C-alpha positions, 0 to 999 in steps of 0.5 A, a space after each residue: 500500500 502506498 503512503 498516499 493511499 493511507 493519507 486519503 483514508 485517514 483524511 476522509 475519515 477525519 473529514 467525515 468525523 468533522 462533518 458529523 461532529 457539526 451536528 452536535 454543535 447546536 445541541 452542545 452549544 459549542 462553536 463548530 470550530 471547537 468541535 473540529 479542533 477536538 476531533 483533531 486532538 482526539 485523533 492525535 498522538 495522545 488521543 484515540 487515533 494515535 496519529 503522530 503529526 508534527 510538521 508546522 510548515 505543512 500545517 502553515 501551508 494548508 492553513 493558509 490555503 484554507 483560510 484564503 478560501 474561507 475569506 474568499 467565500 466571506 467576500 462573495 457573500 458580503 453585500 457591497 451596501 453593507 461594506 459602504 455602510 460600516 467601512 469606517 468603524 470596521 476598518 478602524 477596528 481592523 487596524 487600530 483596534 487590533 493594535 490596541 488589543 495586541 498591546 494590552 494583551 501583550 503587556 499582560 502576557 509578558 507578566 503572566 508568562 516567563 517571557 520578555 516584553 517583546 515576546 509578550 507583545 508577539 503573543 498579543 499580536 498573534 491573538 489580536 484578530 477575530 476569526 472570520 470563519 467563526 463569526 461568519 458561521 455563528 451569525 449566518 448559521 446559528 439563527 442569530 438575526 441582528 441589526 444589519 449595521 451591527 451584523 455587517 460591522 462584526 463580519 467585515 471587521 473579522 474578515 479584514 483584521 487578519 492582515 493587521 495581525 499578520 503584519 504585527 506578528 511578522 514585524 515582531 518576529 523580524 525584530 526578535 530574530 533578525 534584529 529589524 529596527 523599528 522605524 520608517 521601514 516598518 511603516 513602509 511595510 505596513 502601507 505595502 501590505 495594506 495598500 498592495 493587498 487592496 489594489 491587487 484585490 480590486 484589479 483582479 476582481 475587476 478583470 475577473 468580472 470582465 472575463 466572466 461577461 465575455 467568456 462562454 465556457 463549454 462546461 458549467 462546472 468550469 465557472 466556479 473553478 474560474 472564480 476560485 482560480 481568480 481568487 487564488 491569483 489575487 492572493 498569490 499576486 499580492 503576496 508575491 508583490 509584498 502585499 497582504 494576500 488575505 486582504 486581496 482575496 477578500 476584496 476580490 471576493 466582494 468585487 465578484 460577489 456583488 456583480 451578476 454573472 453566469 451561473 452565479 448561484 452555482 458558483 456561490 454554492 460551490 464556494 460555500 462547500 469549499 469554505 466548509 471543507 477548508 474549515 474542517 481540514 484546517 481545524 482538524 489539522 491544527 488539533 492534530 498539531 497540539 498535544 493535549 498534555 502540553 496545554 496542562 503546563 500553561 492552563 492557568 497562565 492561558 486562563 489569565 491571558 484569555 481573561 485579559 483579552 476578553 474582558 479588558 483588551 477587547 472592550 478597550 479597543 472597541 468601545 471608544 471607536 464604536 462610541 465615536 460612530 454612534 453605536 449604543 452601549 448594548 451594541 458596543 457590548 455585543 461587539 466587545 463580546 464577539 471577539 472570537 479567536 480561531 484559526 488565524 492565531 493558531 496559524 500565526 502561532 506556528 510562525 515562531 516555530 518556523 522562525 526558530 524562536 527560542 520558547 516558540 513551543 510555549 508561545 504556541 501552547 499558550 495561544 492554543 489554550 487562549 483560542 480554546 477558551 475564547 471560542 468556547 466561552 464567547 462562541 457558546 454564549 453569543 446567542 444568550 448575550 445577544 438575547 440578554 442585550 435585546 439585540 435579536 430582531 425578528 426574521 425579516 421577509 426573504 426573497 425566493 430561493 433560486 437556482 440557475 439551470 443554464 444560460 441560452 448561449 448568445 441569447 439574452 435569456 436563461 432558465 432559472 428554477 424558483 422554489 416557493 417557500 411556505 411563506 411565499 406571496 405566490 402560495 394559493 394564487 393562480 399563475 395568471 394572477 402573478 403579474 409576470 413581466 412581459 416575455 417571461 415564460 413559466 416552462 414547467 412546474 414540478 410538485 413532489 414527483 408530479 409535473 404540473 402543466 403551467 396554465 393560467 388556472 394553475 394554483 401554486 403551492 408551497 414547495 413547487 419548483 417553477 422553471 422560468 425562461 427570462 431575460 437576465 435583467 428580469 431576475 429582480 422582478 421575479 425574485 420580488 414576485 415569488 418572495 415572502 410578503 413584506 420583502 422589497 427587493 432593493 434591486 427592483 428597477 424603477 421601470 417595470 415592463 408588464 403585460 397589459 392584461 395585468 390587474 391593479 390588485 395583482 400588481 399591488 400584491 406582487 410589487 408592493 405598489 399603491 393603487 389606492 382608489 383604483 378598481 382592483 380588477 381593472 387591467 392596465 389595458 382597460 385603464 389606459 384605454 379609458 383614460 386616453 381620449 384620443 386614439 391609443 398609440 405607442 408612447 401614450 402616457 397616463 399618470 396615476 399619482 406617483 406612477 406613470 404608465 406608458 403604452 409600449 406595444 399594441 397588437 390589434 386593438 389590445 395594449 399588450 405591453 405597458 411600461 410602469 415607471 415608479 419614479 416620475 421624470 419630474 422627481 
């Protein structure tokens, strides 16, 4: 048997154990990263698996790739509107906040452990950043619905503060090991890391979008691979130019994720699965790297450092910044508490081992213990703290779940599958009363194992799968129609191209339009004919309050298409 055969067997078993352990997360109230770490520790040399693993270089390489994919997926799922809304407080927390946290924690560590001040500051820098994987997982998968501004601040800070922690760690190691003198050179390194990473991320993101708009690949599965390769390109290019690869790949993900392209939903699903695989592999491997008995040598020192980090350093770094930007005391308290440490500190704790720093094992063990305490204590109590602070909000209405099937070559159209949730506004309504845009065709409806012929009289039910042929720019209208009542799609255009046979009541129901005072059962065709005293011609206009109707197409004596503008030209 070849070595690779054994490695594949062991890796598959550990990944499966990691996946199965995630089912215990909700029951035990522990973050999944803690369970993944425990799986690795139990499989390690001192656990049941007896697997000997002591290769910091390999762990660093795998951890770097895994973290890159996690940050890339986080960027793909981060709305640009959220970034614009909180980039100021999040960026200050991700830079100055990390420095303050590192300084306070580092000074405390130098007194708690038998190490110098510079080595203490190194520990502070290593544990200075919050963990993006843990924060994304808890906020998006644990059912904790927070205010959009608060949630965005937490996610964007956690995704963007790793470069600062990496910069501080590498700089301090250069000072300790290679005798680097603090000064202008350190400032130049800082601006190169941050500026270079941001510029490369923006450039590769833009070029990738241009490529996606122009290229037509033969296989659907190549689109997610192309996007993944672009993300890795941004990371590698930035890192080789002296910038921050982590910042570059996150910004590249934000750029790509906030623009429409072919098979976008498929690409997002692919990267979501890739991010989960990366989390499992990274945390299990890091669990293998530690010997549980070595944690007993630093348990009380680790507890003290964790206490300083959680209860002193993090609040002092957060409160002044968020107070300046008008956050409430309750919100500042929650942000202070959501300072989970995870994969990045453990990966950074490998750096002293790679640099050959004396006492590197002590630093690694202390950091690992601090991460375990932080992730366990803060992660398991996040929902409880948010509830006690009265910050959990009711779940808002959601858009319809969509799945792109295929693009139709050079034709400006594609086939999209919409799944009707139990709360969809389309439930129990006839297909003819859905006010579909002109040119949109429902090609097929599947219900459990049945195929339902799409007719105007067909009554839609929860769980129905509708296969719709539509133009790409009609997607926001369809998402609005099949969403839950109360949901307003921010991408809904101000001009809607509708069928003349659409009734006022259906338009009000599907698009949240106000037609108060109008005959609910009157069609657009009938209303325009009634209001236009002269012969109806294309381009004729009718005003209803703040809404303008423009005759677009006429067939025979019927108005077949009408443009509805919700924003008058005079506004």
